[in-house]
N, C-alpha and C positions, 0 to 999 in steps of 0.2 A: 517518535511522536512529537517530542519537543521541537525538533527541527521543522516538521511540517506545520505545527502551530505557529512557530516563529515566522516562517515564510508567509503563511496565510495572513498573519497579523500585519505584515508589511505590504499586503496587496499582491503577493506573488502566488499564483495558483499552484497548489501542490497536492499530491495524492500519496498516501501511505501505502506501501506495498510490502507484504510479508506473507509467509506461508500460513496456511489455515490453522496450524498448530498454535499460532499466537493470536488468533482472533479474539479470544476472551481477554487476554492481557491487553491488547490494543484498545478494546472497548473500555476496560477499567481505567487505563491511563488517560484515554481521551476524556472520560467523565471527570477524572481527578483534575485535569487541566482546564475543565470547563470549555472544551473545544470539541465541536461536533465533527470529528475527523471523517474525511472521505477516504475510504480504504478499498483496496483491491487485494484479494488473497489468492495465492497460488498453492498448488499441491505441495505437500511436505513429504519428505525432506528435500532440500535443495543443495545442501553442501556437498553431496557426493555425485551430483549430476555432471555429465559431460557438457562441453560447450554446445554440442548439437542438441542435447536434451534441453538445455537452458534456452536455446533459440526457439524450440517448439513451444515451451512454456510462455516465453515472451510474446511470440506470435499469437498465441491463444488468448492472452489477456489484453492485447493491444486495443481492441475495440472498447473494452471496459475502462481502460486507462484514459483513452481519448474522450469517452463520454463523461467520465468523472472530472476531468480537467477542464472540459468546456461547458459542463452542465451547471 
């Protein structure tokens, strides 16, 4: 979240991506930073996913990522 806030503060559009398990933590940290983070959440867990499974996840959230980064 700190990196996203830093990028945004420098005028570089950024979107926070994490698994849904961390949505509450992301909201808390965003609030603590005073930064209204734009976030996209994916299914949890991701650490044991195959490359093919990760591609499916990425393809599924691409529209949300593009909307968040351009909106």
